KEZA-711195 format. One record per residue (C-alpha): residue number from 0; x, y, z. Coordinates in steps of 0.1 Angstrom, whole numbers, plus 5000, padded with zeros to 4 digits. Each point is the difference from the previous one (the first is absolute). Layout:
<lumpa><fidren>NUM</fidren><x>X</x><y>Y</y><z>Z</z></lumpa>
...
REM end
This chain:
<lumpa><fidren>0</fidren><x>4995</x><y>5000</y><z>5001</z></lumpa>
<lumpa><fidren>1</fidren><x>5036</x><y>5027</y><z>5010</z></lumpa>
<lumpa><fidren>2</fidren><x>5013</x><y>4988</y><z>4962</z></lumpa>
<lumpa><fidren>3</fidren><x>4966</x><y>5011</y><z>4989</z></lumpa>
<lumpa><fidren>4</fidren><x>4999</x><y>5037</y><z>5016</z></lumpa>
<lumpa><fidren>5</fidren><x>5037</x><y>5006</y><z>4988</z></lumpa>
<lumpa><fidren>6</fidren><x>4989</x><y>4992</y><z>4959</z></lumpa>
<lumpa><fidren>7</fidren><x>4998</x><y>5031</y><z>4980</z></lumpa>
<lumpa><fidren>8</fidren><x>4966</x><y>5014</y><z>4992</z></lumpa>
<lumpa><fidren>9</fidren><x>5011</x><y>4997</y><z>4963</z></lumpa>
<lumpa><fidren>10</fidren><x>5005</x><y>4966</y><z>4999</z></lumpa>
<lumpa><fidren>11</fidren><x>4963</x><y>4998</y><z>5018</z></lumpa>
<lumpa><fidren>12</fidren><x>4984</x><y>5015</y><z>4969</z></lumpa>
<lumpa><fidren>13</fidren><x>5023</x><y>4986</y><z>4976</z></lumpa>
<lumpa><fidren>14</fidren><x>4989</x><y>4963</y><z>5014</z></lumpa>
<lumpa><fidren>15</fidren><x>4962</x><y>5007</y><z>5006</z></lumpa>
<lumpa><fidren>16</fidren><x>5001</x><y>5007</y><z>4964</z></lumpa>
<lumpa><fidren>17</fidren><x>5013</x><y>4976</y><z>4988</z></lumpa>
<lumpa><fidren>18</fidren><x>4975</x><y>4977</y><z>5021</z></lumpa>
<lumpa><fidren>19</fidren><x>4972</x><y>5018</y><z>4992</z></lumpa>
<lumpa><fidren>20</fidren><x>5009</x><y>4996</y><z>4965</z></lumpa>
<lumpa><fidren>21</fidren><x>5005</x><y>4960</y><z>5006</z></lumpa>
<lumpa><fidren>22</fidren><x>4964</x><y>4998</y><z>5018</z></lumpa>
<lumpa><fidren>23</fidren><x>4982</x><y>5015</y><z>4970</z></lumpa>
<lumpa><fidren>24</fidren><x>5020</x><y>4972</y><z>4981</z></lumpa>
<lumpa><fidren>25</fidren><x>4980</x><y>4971</y><z>5025</z></lumpa>
<lumpa><fidren>26</fidren><x>4965</x><y>5016</y><z>4998</z></lumpa>
<lumpa><fidren>27</fidren><x>5002</x><y>5024</y><z>4975</z></lumpa>
<lumpa><fidren>28</fidren><x>4969</x><y>5032</y><z>5003</z></lumpa>
<lumpa><fidren>29</fidren><x>5026</x><y>5028</y><z>4985</z></lumpa>
<lumpa><fidren>30</fidren><x>5002</x><y>5022</y><z>5027</z></lumpa>
<lumpa><fidren>31</fidren><x>5032</x><y>4987</y><z>5024</z></lumpa>
<lumpa><fidren>32</fidren><x>5019</x><y>5005</y><z>4969</z></lumpa>
<lumpa><fidren>33</fidren><x>4997</x><y>5035</y><z>5001</z></lumpa>
<lumpa><fidren>34</fidren><x>5001</x><y>5005</y><z>5035</z></lumpa>
<lumpa><fidren>35</fidren><x>5031</x><y>4978</y><z>4998</z></lumpa>
<lumpa><fidren>36</fidren><x>5016</x><y>5028</y><z>4977</z></lumpa>
<lumpa><fidren>37</fidren><x>4993</x><y>5021</y><z>5020</z></lumpa>
<lumpa><fidren>38</fidren><x>5017</x><y>4990</y><z>5032</z></lumpa>
<lumpa><fidren>39</fidren><x>5033</x><y>4990</y><z>4978</z></lumpa>
<lumpa><fidren>40</fidren><x>4998</x><y>5036</y><z>4986</z></lumpa>
<lumpa><fidren>41</fidren><x>5000</x><y>5014</y><z>5035</z></lumpa>
<lumpa><fidren>42</fidren><x>5027</x><y>4975</y><z>5011</z></lumpa>
<lumpa><fidren>43</fidren><x>5023</x><y>5017</y><z>4969</z></lumpa>
<lumpa><fidren>44</fidren><x>4987</x><y>5031</y><z>5014</z></lumpa>
<lumpa><fidren>45</fidren><x>5011</x><y>4995</y><z>5037</z></lumpa>
<lumpa><fidren>46</fidren><x>5036</x><y>4986</y><z>4986</z></lumpa>
<lumpa><fidren>47</fidren><x>5008</x><y>5024</y><z>4978</z></lumpa>
<lumpa><fidren>48</fidren><x>4988</x><y>5030</y><z>5026</z></lumpa>
<lumpa><fidren>49</fidren><x>5002</x><y>4994</y><z>5037</z></lumpa>
<lumpa><fidren>50</fidren><x>4964</x><y>5010</y><z>5012</z></lumpa>
<lumpa><fidren>51</fidren><x>4978</x><y>4991</y><z>5032</z></lumpa>
<lumpa><fidren>52</fidren><x>4982</x><y>4972</y><z>5002</z></lumpa>
<lumpa><fidren>53</fidren><x>4963</x><y>5016</y><z>5008</z></lumpa>
<lumpa><fidren>54</fidren><x>5016</x><y>5023</y><z>4966</z></lumpa>
<lumpa><fidren>55</fidren><x>4998</x><y>4965</y><z>4986</z></lumpa>
<lumpa><fidren>56</fidren><x>4967</x><y>4988</y><z>5001</z></lumpa>
<lumpa><fidren>57</fidren><x>4990</x><y>5028</y><z>4993</z></lumpa>
<lumpa><fidren>58</fidren><x>5015</x><y>5001</y><z>4964</z></lumpa>
<lumpa><fidren>59</fidren><x>4991</x><y>4963</y><z>4997</z></lumpa>
<lumpa><fidren>60</fidren><x>4964</x><y>5012</y><z>5004</z></lumpa>
<lumpa><fidren>61</fidren><x>5005</x><y>5030</y><z>4975</z></lumpa>
<lumpa><fidren>62</fidren><x>5013</x><y>4976</y><z>4979</z></lumpa>
<lumpa><fidren>63</fidren><x>4976</x><y>4969</y><z>4999</z></lumpa>
<lumpa><fidren>64</fidren><x>4972</x><y>5021</y><z>4998</z></lumpa>
<lumpa><fidren>65</fidren><x>5018</x><y>5015</y><z>4966</z></lumpa>
<lumpa><fidren>66</fidren><x>5004</x><y>4963</y><z>4992</z></lumpa>
<lumpa><fidren>67</fidren><x>4969</x><y>4983</y><z>5005</z></lumpa>
<lumpa><fidren>68</fidren><x>4986</x><y>5034</y><z>4982</z></lumpa>
<lumpa><fidren>69</fidren><x>5022</x><y>4996</y><z>4969</z></lumpa>
<lumpa><fidren>70</fidren><x>4994</x><y>4961</y><z>4996</z></lumpa>
<lumpa><fidren>71</fidren><x>4963</x><y>5007</y><z>5002</z></lumpa>
<lumpa><fidren>72</fidren><x>5000</x><y>5029</y><z>4975</z></lumpa>
<lumpa><fidren>73</fidren><x>5027</x><y>4979</y><z>4976</z></lumpa>
<lumpa><fidren>74</fidren><x>4976</x><y>4971</y><z>5001</z></lumpa>
<lumpa><fidren>75</fidren><x>4966</x><y>5018</y><z>4996</z></lumpa>
<lumpa><fidren>76</fidren><x>5019</x><y>5019</y><z>4970</z></lumpa>
<lumpa><fidren>77</fidren><x>5011</x><y>4966</y><z>4984</z></lumpa>
<lumpa><fidren>78</fidren><x>4979</x><y>4974</y><z>5011</z></lumpa>
<lumpa><fidren>79</fidren><x>5008</x><y>4961</y><z>5001</z></lumpa>
<lumpa><fidren>80</fidren><x>4982</x><y>4984</y><z>4971</z></lumpa>
<lumpa><fidren>81</fidren><x>4992</x><y>4960</y><z>5005</z></lumpa>
<lumpa><fidren>82</fidren><x>5002</x><y>4976</y><z>4977</z></lumpa>
<lumpa><fidren>83</fidren><x>4969</x><y>4987</y><z>5008</z></lumpa>
<lumpa><fidren>84</fidren><x>4979</x><y>5020</y><z>5016</z></lumpa>
<lumpa><fidren>85</fidren><x>4975</x><y>4968</y><z>5006</z></lumpa>
<lumpa><fidren>86</fidren><x>5023</x><y>4985</y><z>5022</z></lumpa>
<lumpa><fidren>87</fidren><x>4980</x><y>4999</y><z>5027</z></lumpa>
<lumpa><fidren>88</fidren><x>4964</x><y>5007</y><z>4985</z></lumpa>
<lumpa><fidren>89</fidren><x>4986</x><y>4962</y><z>4994</z></lumpa>
<lumpa><fidren>90</fidren><x>4968</x><y>5017</y><z>4994</z></lumpa>
<lumpa><fidren>91</fidren><x>5014</x><y>5025</y><z>4974</z></lumpa>
<lumpa><fidren>92</fidren><x>5017</x><y>4974</y><z>4981</z></lumpa>
<lumpa><fidren>93</fidren><x>4974</x><y>4980</y><z>4994</z></lumpa>
<lumpa><fidren>94</fidren><x>4982</x><y>5026</y><z>4980</z></lumpa>
<lumpa><fidren>95</fidren><x>4993</x><y>4991</y><z>4961</z></lumpa>
<lumpa><fidren>96</fidren><x>4997</x><y>4964</y><z>5016</z></lumpa>
<lumpa><fidren>97</fidren><x>4969</x><y>4978</y><z>4991</z></lumpa>
<lumpa><fidren>98</fidren><x>4987</x><y>4979</y><z>5031</z></lumpa>
<lumpa><fidren>99</fidren><x>4966</x><y>4980</y><z>5010</z></lumpa>
<lumpa><fidren>100</fidren><x>4975</x><y>5003</y><z>5022</z></lumpa>
<lumpa><fidren>101</fidren><x>5000</x><y>4976</y><z>5030</z></lumpa>
<lumpa><fidren>102</fidren><x>4972</x><y>5023</y><z>5021</z></lumpa>
<lumpa><fidren>103</fidren><x>4976</x><y>5013</y><z>4981</z></lumpa>
<lumpa><fidren>104</fidren><x>5006</x><y>5040</y><z>4998</z></lumpa>
<lumpa><fidren>105</fidren><x>4965</x><y>5013</y><z>5011</z></lumpa>
<lumpa><fidren>106</fidren><x>4994</x><y>5033</y><z>5007</z></lumpa>
<lumpa><fidren>107</fidren><x>5033</x><y>5007</y><z>4991</z></lumpa>
<lumpa><fidren>108</fidren><x>5024</x><y>4980</y><z>5022</z></lumpa>
<lumpa><fidren>109</fidren><x>5004</x><y>4960</y><z>5001</z></lumpa>
<lumpa><fidren>110</fidren><x>5036</x><y>4982</y><z>4998</z></lumpa>
<lumpa><fidren>111</fidren><x>5023</x><y>4989</y><z>4969</z></lumpa>
<lumpa><fidren>112</fidren><x>5026</x><y>4977</y><z>4994</z></lumpa>
<lumpa><fidren>113</fidren><x>5031</x><y>5006</y><z>4997</z></lumpa>
<lumpa><fidren>114</fidren><x>5026</x><y>4978</y><z>4991</z></lumpa>
<lumpa><fidren>115</fidren><x>5000</x><y>4978</y><z>5031</z></lumpa>
<lumpa><fidren>116</fidren><x>4986</x><y>5019</y><z>5020</z></lumpa>
<lumpa><fidren>117</fidren><x>4964</x><y>5027</y><z>5006</z></lumpa>
<lumpa><fidren>118</fidren><x>4993</x><y>5036</y><z>5001</z></lumpa>
<lumpa><fidren>119</fidren><x>4975</x><y>5022</y><z>5011</z></lumpa>
<lumpa><fidren>120</fidren><x>4988</x><y>5015</y><z>4969</z></lumpa>
<lumpa><fidren>121</fidren><x>4978</x><y>5033</y><z>4992</z></lumpa>
<lumpa><fidren>122</fidren><x>4980</x><y>5008</y><z>4966</z></lumpa>
<lumpa><fidren>123</fidren><x>4971</x><y>4992</y><z>4980</z></lumpa>
<lumpa><fidren>124</fidren><x>4979</x><y>4969</y><z>5005</z></lumpa>
<lumpa><fidren>125</fidren><x>5016</x><y>4967</y><z>4988</z></lumpa>
<lumpa><fidren>126</fidren><x>4988</x><y>4963</y><z>5007</z></lumpa>
<lumpa><fidren>127</fidren><x>5022</x><y>4975</y><z>5012</z></lumpa>
<lumpa><fidren>128</fidren><x>5020</x><y>4985</y><z>4975</z></lumpa>
<lumpa><fidren>129</fidren><x>5004</x><y>5032</y><z>4976</z></lumpa>
<lumpa><fidren>130</fidren><x>5023</x><y>5013</y><z>4988</z></lumpa>
<lumpa><fidren>131</fidren><x>5017</x><y>5040</y><z>5012</z></lumpa>
<lumpa><fidren>132</fidren><x>5026</x><y>5026</y><z>4993</z></lumpa>
<lumpa><fidren>133</fidren><x>5023</x><y>5011</y><z>5033</z></lumpa>
<lumpa><fidren>134</fidren><x>4997</x><y>5042</y><z>4993</z></lumpa>
<lumpa><fidren>135</fidren><x>5020</x><y>5005</y><z>5037</z></lumpa>
<lumpa><fidren>136</fidren><x>5002</x><y>4996</y><z>5035</z></lumpa>
<lumpa><fidren>137</fidren><x>4986</x><y>5020</y><z>5029</z></lumpa>
<lumpa><fidren>138</fidren><x>5020</x><y>4985</y><z>5028</z></lumpa>
<lumpa><fidren>139</fidren><x>4996</x><y>4961</y><z>5000</z></lumpa>
<lumpa><fidren>140</fidren><x>4968</x><y>5004</y><z>4981</z></lumpa>
<lumpa><fidren>141</fidren><x>5001</x><y>4997</y><z>4957</z></lumpa>
<lumpa><fidren>142</fidren><x>4984</x><y>5022</y><z>4978</z></lumpa>
<lumpa><fidren>143</fidren><x>4986</x><y>4978</y><z>4970</z></lumpa>
<lumpa><fidren>144</fidren><x>4975</x><y>5009</y><z>4969</z></lumpa>
<lumpa><fidren>145</fidren><x>4981</x><y>4970</y><z>4980</z></lumpa>
<lumpa><fidren>146</fidren><x>5020</x><y>4987</y><z>4970</z></lumpa>
REM end
């Protein structure tokens, strides 16, 4: 414990920055990386210019706000486009598929068979065994129309 209190504050900031960057790699959220950058910059400034520990904490706070704001602005201006925007939207992926009604659609509600599963469906009335086309989804319910 005594060796920790004798450690130069700049090494603390540099270590904290590296640890935050490592934490970002392990549990990505695209947030700790910017705090890590602020900590590393604080460590570099503390190394070059001897400033008090309270001033270092203030510098870290200011650099953290600037880094997070700059990263957020950059991400808004340059959004990350997905190669597969429907990756986690199973209902959206089913749009255009022709499926079989397994429980008659009456008063706009029924059930349809998709592959080996059965989904709730909403659309025009259809008899059991009829074929319908999926036009979209709303939550866990497929929107269908007659074929």
